[in-house]
Backbone as a chain_set.jsonl record, in Angstrom:
{"seq": "XXXXXXXXXXXXXXXXXXXXXXXXXXXXXXXXXXXXXXXXXXXXXXXXXXXXXXXXXXXXXXXXXXXXXXXXXXXXXXXXXXXXXXXXXXXXXXXXXXXXXXXXXXXXXXXXXXXXXXXXXXXXXXXXXXXXXXXXXXXXXXXXXXXXX", "coords": {"N": [[1.073, -19.546, -55.434], [3.886, -21.537, -55.856], [4.119, -24.772, -56.041], [6.448, -26.404, -56.877], [8.211, -29.183, -58.037], [10.872, -28.866, -58.567], [11.909, -27.389, -56.604], [13.801, -27.98, -53.799], [12.883, -28.266, -51.11], [10.13, -28.601, -51.48], [10.17, -30.945, -52.972], [11.259, -32.73, -51.078], [9.244, -32.656, -49.133], [7.161, -33.751, -50.627], [8.135, -36.344, -50.968], [8.048, -37.107, -48.305], [5.278, -37.113, -47.943], [4.623, -39.276, -49.531], [5.749, -41.365, -48.038], [4.158, -41.072, -45.765], [1.691, -41.846, -46.824], [2.166, -44.542, -47.174], [2.206, -45.388, -44.641], [4.56, -45.162, -43.276], [5.54, -43.542, -40.98], [7.727, -42.556, -39.387], [9.789, -42.233, -41.246], [8.612, -40.322, -42.879], [8.357, -38.155, -41.065], [11.068, -37.634, -40.569], [11.844, -36.685, -43.087], [10.2, -34.394, -43.33], [11.185, -32.856, -41.239], [13.78, -32.515, -42.155], [13.262, -30.989, -44.411], [12.328, -28.655, -43.15], [14.688, -27.879, -41.887], [16.318, -27.066, -44.0], [14.866, -25.123, -45.241], [14.533, -21.872, -46.571], [13.115, -19.685, -47.519], [10.061, -17.811, -46.956], [7.924, -19.139, -48.147], [8.938, -21.777, -48.389], [9.388, -22.323, -45.671], [6.791, -22.083, -44.609], [5.577, -24.256, -45.932], [7.1, -26.527, -45.081], [6.795, -26.338, -42.256], [4.058, -26.71, -42.029], [3.805, -29.433, -42.651], [5.453, -30.596, -40.708], [3.974, -29.966, -38.448], [1.855, -31.769, -38.508], [2.711, -34.068, -37.29], [3.162, -33.923, -34.566], [3.522, -34.657, -31.072], [2.065, -33.558, -29.011], [-0.72, -31.361, -28.362], [-0.038, -28.696, -27.907], [2.51, -28.556, -29.09], [1.811, -29.077, -31.743], [0.139, -26.869, -32.2], [2.053, -24.817, -31.99], [3.672, -25.344, -34.254], [1.721, -25.136, -36.279], [1.055, -22.441, -35.988], [3.51, -21.353, -36.666], [3.668, -22.108, -39.356], [1.495, -20.598, -40.331], [2.385, -17.977, -39.761], [4.565, -17.745, -41.541], [3.237, -18.166, -43.965], [1.621, -15.886, -44.098], [3.572, -13.997, -44.447], [4.39, -14.362, -47.026], [3.032, -12.833, -48.891], [1.572, -12.904, -51.286], [-1.346, -12.938, -53.346], [-2.41, -15.471, -53.907], [-1.901, -16.946, -51.674], [-4.037, -16.898, -50.089], [-5.607, -19.108, -50.541], [-4.577, -21.151, -48.995], [-4.947, -20.363, -46.436], [-7.504, -20.986, -45.18], [-7.226, -23.72, -44.391], [-5.008, -23.583, -42.665], [-5.958, -21.832, -40.646], [-8.128, -23.378, -39.791], [-6.792, -25.648, -38.736], [-5.432, -24.452, -36.575], [-7.595, -23.488, -35.111], [-8.766, -25.93, -34.383], [-6.779, -26.938, -32.704], [-6.945, -25.101, -30.575], [-9.556, -25.656, -29.789], [-9.231, -28.303, -28.904], [-7.648, -27.747, -26.759], [-9.418, -26.797, -24.998], [-10.157, -24.11, -25.258], [-12.416, -22.271, -26.147], [-12.914, -19.647, -27.025], [-10.664, -18.694, -28.5], [-10.653, -20.79, -30.347], [-13.081, -20.381, -31.703], [-12.548, -17.875, -32.852], [-10.485, -18.519, -34.686], [-11.766, -20.43, -36.288], [-13.688, -18.785, -37.419], [-12.045, -17.079, -38.926], [-11.066, -18.97, -40.723], [-13.451, -19.588, -42.018], [-14.013, -17.124, -43.222], [-11.996, -16.973, -45.186], [-12.644, -19.13, -46.727], [-13.846, -18.835, -49.197], [-11.807, -18.711, -50.999], [-10.95, -21.228, -51.417], [-10.359, -24.056, -53.549], [-12.788, -25.386, -55.856], [-13.163, -28.311, -55.343], [-12.516, -31.707, -54.245], [-10.717, -31.401, -52.086], [-11.201, -28.702, -51.315], [-13.896, -28.941, -50.523], [-13.605, -30.697, -48.368], [-12.121, -29.145, -46.511], [-13.908, -26.99, -46.129], [-16.054, -28.381, -44.991], [-14.839, -29.261, -42.623], [-14.456, -26.805, -41.356], [-17.101, -25.926, -40.941], [-18.041, -28.01, -39.27], [-16.342, -27.635, -37.065], [-17.121, -25.073, -36.212], [-19.755, -25.639, -35.528], [-19.352, -27.425, -33.401], [-18.112, -25.746, -31.518], [-20.146, -23.907, -31.098], [-22.012, -25.578, -29.923], [-20.583, -26.302, -27.636], [-20.527, -23.91, -26.305], [-23.063, -23.138, -25.685], [-25.376, -20.83, -24.71], [-23.463, -19.02, -23.852], [-23.101, -15.769, -24.017], [-21.024, -14.154, -24.785], [-19.705, -15.173, -26.914]], "CA": [[2.226, -20.211, -54.856], [4.408, -22.502, -56.815], [4.547, -26.04, -55.443], [7.218, -26.96, -57.98], [9.12, -30.249, -57.592], [12.263, -28.474, -58.747], [12.304, -26.825, -55.315], [14.227, -29.111, -52.966], [11.995, -28.396, -49.944], [8.869, -29.176, -51.983], [10.469, -32.335, -53.355], [11.415, -33.509, -49.838], [7.91, -32.785, -48.524], [6.405, -34.706, -51.456], [8.63, -37.676, -50.587], [7.488, -37.366, -46.976], [3.86, -37.462, -48.11], [4.579, -40.645, -50.052], [5.976, -42.247, -46.891], [2.935, -40.994, -44.961], [0.68, -42.662, -47.492], [2.503, -45.957, -46.991], [2.206, -45.679, -43.21], [5.926, -45.108, -42.766], [5.506, -42.237, -40.331], [9.033, -42.047, -38.938], [10.507, -41.768, -42.441], [7.957, -39.069, -43.277], [8.741, -37.125, -40.105], [12.471, -37.298, -40.838], [11.897, -35.863, -44.295], [9.599, -33.085, -43.059], [12.142, -32.115, -40.405], [14.889, -32.155, -43.046], [12.766, -29.866, -45.222], [12.332, -27.475, -42.287], [16.081, -27.496, -41.613], [16.933, -26.405, -45.152], [13.971, -24.08, -45.762], [15.132, -20.544, -46.44], [12.144, -18.645, -47.859], [8.802, -17.95, -46.215], [7.144, -20.191, -48.804], [9.49, -23.074, -47.98], [9.167, -22.493, -44.23], [5.365, -22.363, -44.438], [5.302, -25.609, -46.413], [7.723, -27.513, -44.192], [6.163, -26.255, -40.927], [2.727, -27.317, -42.158], [3.94, -30.892, -42.589], [6.0, -30.952, -39.393], [2.866, -29.835, -37.483], [0.974, -32.94, -38.559], [3.276, -35.218, -36.596], [3.583, -33.559, -33.214], [2.957, -35.573, -30.069], [1.147, -32.85, -28.108], [-1.51, -30.306, -28.993], [0.733, -27.447, -27.842], [3.554, -28.618, -30.118], [1.126, -28.933, -33.029], [-0.271, -25.473, -32.288], [3.245, -24.025, -32.258], [4.062, -25.522, -35.659], [0.667, -24.558, -37.124], [1.221, -20.981, -35.937], [4.717, -21.056, -37.442], [3.276, -22.208, -40.767], [0.647, -19.441, -40.621], [3.233, -16.778, -39.756], [5.324, -17.695, -42.788], [2.287, -18.014, -45.078], [1.21, -14.484, -44.141], [4.714, -13.206, -44.905], [4.622, -14.603, -48.456], [2.58, -11.603, -49.521], [0.956, -13.096, -52.598], [-2.789, -13.151, -53.238], [-2.783, -16.884, -53.961], [-1.725, -17.564, -50.352], [-5.373, -16.936, -49.464], [-6.204, -20.442, -50.702], [-4.093, -22.064, -47.95], [-5.298, -19.838, -45.114], [-8.582, -21.701, -44.489], [-6.711, -24.936, -43.764], [-4.154, -23.197, -41.53], [-6.824, -21.333, -39.572], [-8.878, -24.535, -39.296], [-5.896, -26.441, -37.888], [-5.187, -23.722, -35.327], [-8.861, -23.514, -34.378], [-8.932, -27.264, -33.781], [-5.854, -27.023, -31.562], [-7.54, -24.361, -29.458], [-10.716, -26.429, -29.332], [-8.708, -29.435, -28.141], [-7.084, -27.198, -25.517], [-10.569, -26.263, -24.247], [-10.129, -22.654, -25.355], [-13.415, -22.025, -27.185], [-12.875, -18.278, -27.546], [-9.683, -18.687, -29.588], [-11.105, -21.73, -31.382], [-14.116, -19.686, -32.483], [-11.897, -16.822, -33.628], [-9.771, -19.104, -35.821], [-12.755, -21.027, -37.193], [-14.29, -17.679, -38.171], [-11.061, -16.668, -39.93], [-11.08, -20.015, -41.748], [-14.703, -19.413, -42.757], [-13.862, -15.913, -44.028], [-11.132, -17.247, -46.332], [-13.112, -20.333, -47.428], [-14.206, -18.504, -50.575], [-10.608, -18.857, -51.83], [-10.665, -22.653, -51.603], [-10.757, -24.574, -54.865], [-14.043, -26.145, -55.92], [-12.821, -29.709, -55.574], [-12.633, -32.542, -53.047], [-9.95, -30.767, -51.014], [-11.954, -27.534, -50.865], [-15.089, -29.422, -49.801], [-13.167, -31.283, -47.1], [-11.765, -28.056, -45.607], [-15.151, -26.288, -45.791], [-16.791, -29.244, -44.075], [-14.143, -29.195, -41.337], [-14.733, -25.492, -40.762], [-18.494, -25.937, -40.473], [-18.139, -28.906, -38.113], [-15.676, -26.978, -35.944], [-17.982, -23.99, -35.731], [-20.907, -26.269, -34.869], [-18.91, -27.955, -32.096], [-17.884, -24.62, -30.621], [-21.47, -23.379, -30.764], [-22.595, -26.516, -28.962], [-19.824, -26.226, -26.392], [-20.72, -22.624, -25.665], [-24.49, -22.819, -25.679], [-25.732, -19.929, -23.634], [-22.422, -18.042, -23.585], [-23.442, -14.599, -24.827], [-19.809, -13.463, -25.208], [-19.112, -15.822, -28.098]], "C": [[2.624, -21.348, -55.776], [4.949, -23.738, -56.093], [5.262, -26.845, -56.526], [8.208, -27.992, -57.444], [10.589, -29.953, -57.864], [12.811, -27.822, -57.481], [12.61, -27.994, -54.373], [13.314, -29.327, -51.759], [10.679, -29.034, -50.362], [9.069, -30.641, -52.346], [10.579, -33.225, -52.109], [10.064, -33.705, -49.161], [7.041, -33.77, -49.306], [6.837, -36.141, -51.148], [8.075, -38.065, -49.217], [6.027, -37.771, -47.055], [3.708, -38.875, -48.668], [4.784, -41.646, -48.916], [4.763, -42.247, -45.956], [1.864, -41.925, -45.526], [0.916, -44.151, -47.344], [2.506, -46.349, -45.52], [3.579, -45.674, -42.577], [6.167, -43.73, -42.135], [6.875, -41.713, -39.948], [9.87, -41.558, -40.115], [9.929, -40.44, -42.925], [8.384, -37.927, -42.37], [10.181, -36.684, -40.343], [12.599, -36.389, -42.058], [11.314, -34.474, -44.056], [10.536, -32.228, -42.204], [13.368, -31.689, -41.216], [14.486, -30.952, -43.898], [12.778, -28.576, -44.403], [13.765, -26.974, -42.082], [16.726, -26.757, -42.783], [16.078, -25.284, -45.73], [14.589, -22.705, -45.536], [14.173, -19.411, -46.779], [10.888, -18.843, -47.026], [7.925, -19.029, -46.824], [7.631, -21.572, -48.374], [9.234, -23.341, -46.501], [7.707, -22.782, -43.932], [5.069, -23.816, -44.796], [5.849, -26.659, -45.453], [7.059, -27.513, -42.817], [4.785, -26.896, -40.941], [2.805, -28.839, -42.021], [4.53, -31.36, -41.263], [4.875, -30.935, -38.35], [2.023, -31.1, -37.4], [1.452, -34.102, -37.708], [3.79, -34.878, -35.195], [2.862, -34.428, -32.192], [2.027, -34.878, -29.078], [0.406, -31.766, -28.887], [-0.731, -28.997, -28.997], [1.853, -27.426, -28.878], [2.942, -28.425, -31.509], [0.707, -27.486, -33.231], [0.925, -24.582, -32.634], [3.658, -24.13, -33.731], [3.005, -24.971, -36.614], [0.772, -23.034, -37.142], [2.461, -20.544, -36.7], [4.403, -21.094, -38.936], [2.44, -20.99, -41.168], [1.487, -18.167, -40.715], [3.983, -16.653, -41.083], [4.412, -17.564, -44.007], [1.883, -16.549, -45.219], [2.334, -13.576, -44.633], [4.991, -13.373, -46.401], [4.156, -13.398, -49.27], [2.023, -11.737, -50.921], [-0.534, -13.379, -52.401], [-3.158, -14.628, -53.184], [-2.534, -17.61, -52.639], [-3.084, -17.698, -49.655], [-6.006, -18.319, -49.554], [-5.707, -21.437, -49.661], [-4.498, -21.603, -46.551], [-6.459, -20.576, -44.447], [-8.095, -22.95, -43.756], [-5.857, -24.603, -42.541], [-4.991, -22.702, -40.359], [-7.661, -22.466, -38.961], [-8.027, -25.365, -38.348], [-5.654, -25.76, -36.546], [-6.453, -23.692, -34.482], [-9.081, -24.843, -33.679], [-7.995, -27.449, -32.6], [-6.444, -26.305, -30.355], [-8.774, -25.078, -28.909], [-10.257, -27.585, -28.454], [-8.075, -29.0, -26.819], [-8.164, -26.581, -24.626], [-10.525, -24.746, -24.143], [-11.114, -22.255, -26.457], [-13.382, -20.615, -27.767], [-11.88, -18.189, -28.705], [-10.081, -19.648, -30.698], [-12.114, -21.054, -32.295], [-13.484, -18.625, -33.382], [-11.201, -17.406, -34.871], [-10.711, -19.812, -36.787], [-13.422, -19.935, -38.03], [-13.334, -17.158, -39.243], [-11.023, -17.688, -41.068], [-12.304, -19.851, -42.644], [-14.6, -18.212, -43.708], [-13.058, -16.188, -45.305], [-11.582, -18.458, -47.146], [-13.482, -20.054, -48.881], [-13.016, -18.672, -51.535], [-10.222, -20.316, -52.052], [-11.071, -23.096, -53.001], [-12.064, -25.351, -54.762], [-13.717, -27.589, -56.297], [-12.949, -30.464, -54.251], [-11.917, -31.923, -51.847], [-10.721, -29.577, -50.438], [-13.184, -27.925, -50.058], [-14.718, -29.99, -48.439], [-12.843, -30.179, -46.088], [-13.018, -27.294, -45.18], [-15.966, -27.089, -44.789], [-16.16, -29.225, -42.683], [-14.408, -27.898, -40.609], [-16.136, -25.477, -40.169], [-18.638, -26.821, -39.237], [-17.476, -28.296, -36.882], [-16.532, -25.88, -35.353], [-19.209, -24.551, -35.016], [-20.513, -26.81, -33.498], [-18.721, -26.831, -31.091], [-19.22, -24.028, -30.176], [-22.14, -24.267, -29.725], [-21.896, -26.452, -27.619], [-20.149, -24.976, -25.6], [-22.173, -22.198, -25.637], [-24.792, -21.948, -24.453], [-24.669, -18.912, -23.291], [-22.615, -16.865, -24.522], [-22.207, -13.854, -25.329], [-19.2, -14.056, -26.461], [-19.974, -15.638, -29.321]], "O": [[1.787, -22.017, -56.382], [6.078, -23.748, -55.603], [4.738, -27.842, -57.023], [8.956, -27.711, -56.507], [11.461, -30.71, -57.437], [14.024, -27.715, -57.304], [11.78, -28.881, -54.178], [13.004, -30.471, -51.425], [10.168, -29.915, -49.669], [8.217, -31.479, -52.05], [10.055, -34.338, -52.09], [9.768, -34.794, -48.669], [6.274, -34.531, -48.717], [6.003, -37.044, -51.076], [7.683, -39.212, -49.0], [5.581, -38.661, -46.331], [2.768, -39.587, -48.314], [4.081, -42.653, -48.836], [4.384, -43.288, -45.421], [1.225, -42.684, -44.797], [-0.03, -44.939, -47.383], [2.775, -47.502, -45.182], [3.741, -46.138, -41.448], [6.885, -42.888, -42.673], [7.162, -40.536, -40.163], [10.587, -40.566, -39.989], [10.669, -39.544, -43.331], [8.735, -36.849, -42.849], [10.477, -35.49, -40.32], [13.377, -35.435, -42.05], [11.87, -33.481, -44.525], [10.659, -31.023, -42.422], [13.926, -30.617, -40.981], [15.267, -30.018, -44.081], [13.187, -27.526, -44.899], [14.01, -25.768, -42.104], [17.593, -25.908, -42.573], [16.528, -24.568, -46.624], [15.1, -22.41, -44.457], [14.401, -18.276, -46.36], [10.675, -19.913, -46.456], [7.251, -19.76, -46.099], [6.825, -22.439, -48.034], [8.9, -24.463, -46.122], [7.404, -23.633, -43.095], [4.39, -24.521, -44.049], [5.131, -27.578, -45.059], [6.788, -28.58, -42.267], [4.39, -27.551, -39.977], [1.971, -29.453, -41.356], [4.145, -32.412, -40.751], [4.831, -31.795, -37.471], [1.533, -31.454, -36.328], [0.686, -35.025, -37.432], [4.745, -35.485, -34.711], [1.737, -34.875, -32.419], [1.274, -35.549, -28.372], [0.86, -31.319, -29.941], [-0.759, -28.265, -29.986], [2.117, -26.385, -29.481], [3.487, -27.703, -32.344], [0.897, -26.932, -34.314], [0.814, -23.693, -33.479], [3.956, -23.122, -34.371], [3.349, -24.401, -37.65], [0.599, -22.408, -38.188], [2.466, -19.478, -37.316], [4.824, -20.216, -39.688], [2.659, -20.415, -42.234], [1.318, -17.375, -41.642], [4.026, -15.575, -41.675], [4.784, -16.914, -44.984], [1.811, -16.029, -46.333], [2.073, -12.504, -45.178], [5.752, -12.595, -46.976], [4.817, -12.997, -50.228], [2.008, -10.762, -51.672], [-0.932, -13.988, -51.407], [-4.108, -15.005, -52.498], [-2.917, -18.771, -52.496], [-3.25, -18.512, -48.746], [-6.853, -18.666, -48.731], [-6.343, -22.471, -49.455], [-4.402, -22.367, -45.591], [-6.409, -20.783, -43.234], [-8.507, -23.206, -42.624], [-5.966, -25.257, -41.504], [-4.766, -23.101, -39.216], [-7.871, -22.499, -37.748], [-8.489, -25.747, -37.272], [-5.668, -26.412, -35.503], [-6.387, -23.853, -33.263], [-9.524, -24.887, -32.531], [-8.375, -28.053, -31.597], [-6.443, -26.839, -29.245], [-9.0, -25.097, -27.699], [-10.823, -27.823, -27.387], [-7.979, -29.788, -25.878], [-7.861, -25.928, -23.628], [-10.813, -24.169, -23.095], [-10.701, -21.937, -27.573], [-13.793, -20.42, -28.911], [-12.213, -17.668, -29.769], [-9.868, -19.352, -31.874], [-12.012, -21.145, -33.518], [-13.853, -18.5, -34.55], [-11.313, -16.857, -35.967], [-10.473, -19.794, -37.995], [-13.691, -20.136, -39.214], [-13.765, -16.83, -40.349], [-10.956, -17.315, -42.239], [-12.211, -19.959, -43.866], [-15.046, -18.279, -44.853], [-13.403, -15.692, -46.377], [-10.959, -18.78, -48.157], [-13.433, -20.962, -49.711], [-13.206, -18.763, -52.747], [-9.279, -20.608, -52.788], [-12.025, -22.566, -53.57], [-12.396, -25.9, -53.712], [-13.965, -28.025, -57.422], [-13.432, -29.917, -53.26], [-12.442, -31.92, -50.733], [-10.875, -29.459, -49.222], [-13.48, -27.314, -49.031], [-15.44, -29.785, -47.463], [-13.249, -30.269, -44.929], [-13.178, -26.982, -44.0], [-16.511, -26.526, -43.84], [-16.87, -29.178, -41.679], [-14.567, -27.884, -39.388], [-16.33, -25.062, -39.026], [-19.284, -26.429, -38.266], [-17.994, -28.426, -35.773], [-16.656, -25.768, -34.134], [-19.65, -23.996, -34.01], [-21.267, -26.665, -32.537], [-19.127, -26.954, -29.935], [-19.395, -23.69, -29.005], [-22.754, -23.782, -28.775], [-22.543, -26.538, -26.575], [-20.061, -24.97, -24.372], [-22.469, -21.005, -25.571], [-24.489, -22.313, -23.318], [-24.937, -18.006, -22.502], [-22.316, -16.968, -25.711], [-22.324, -13.005, -26.213], [-18.261, -13.486, -27.016], [-19.625, -16.118, -30.4]]}, "num_chains": 1, "name": "protein.A"}
């Protein structure tokens, strides 16, 4: 996938991330929503939805945007999309965990774990892998004794 700053949606999302980093959340949200409004390809829609998801006020809204990002990522149809799937599946798993739905949480954490081999060997990859393991451990603890999970 080409996160090229010549792409307007990518450029807008990068600006939004800069505002996020400065703690200027409302400016970041405005930019992410603008990116979503102009996104026209599955790559652009996946990218914008991923950032819009981060700023939702309810778990259900976040889940909806995370699922939207996943849907568009899966439609990209390139092998290198596999490197973003662990994070998307992790985010969806956490939403289900927060919604007290351990069956779906476990399913998405397992999908994240399956695709973890495609993560880069860097700080980001380690952070996502750690999140997956912690999520799976929490679900295991929550469901101790449940033979169906």
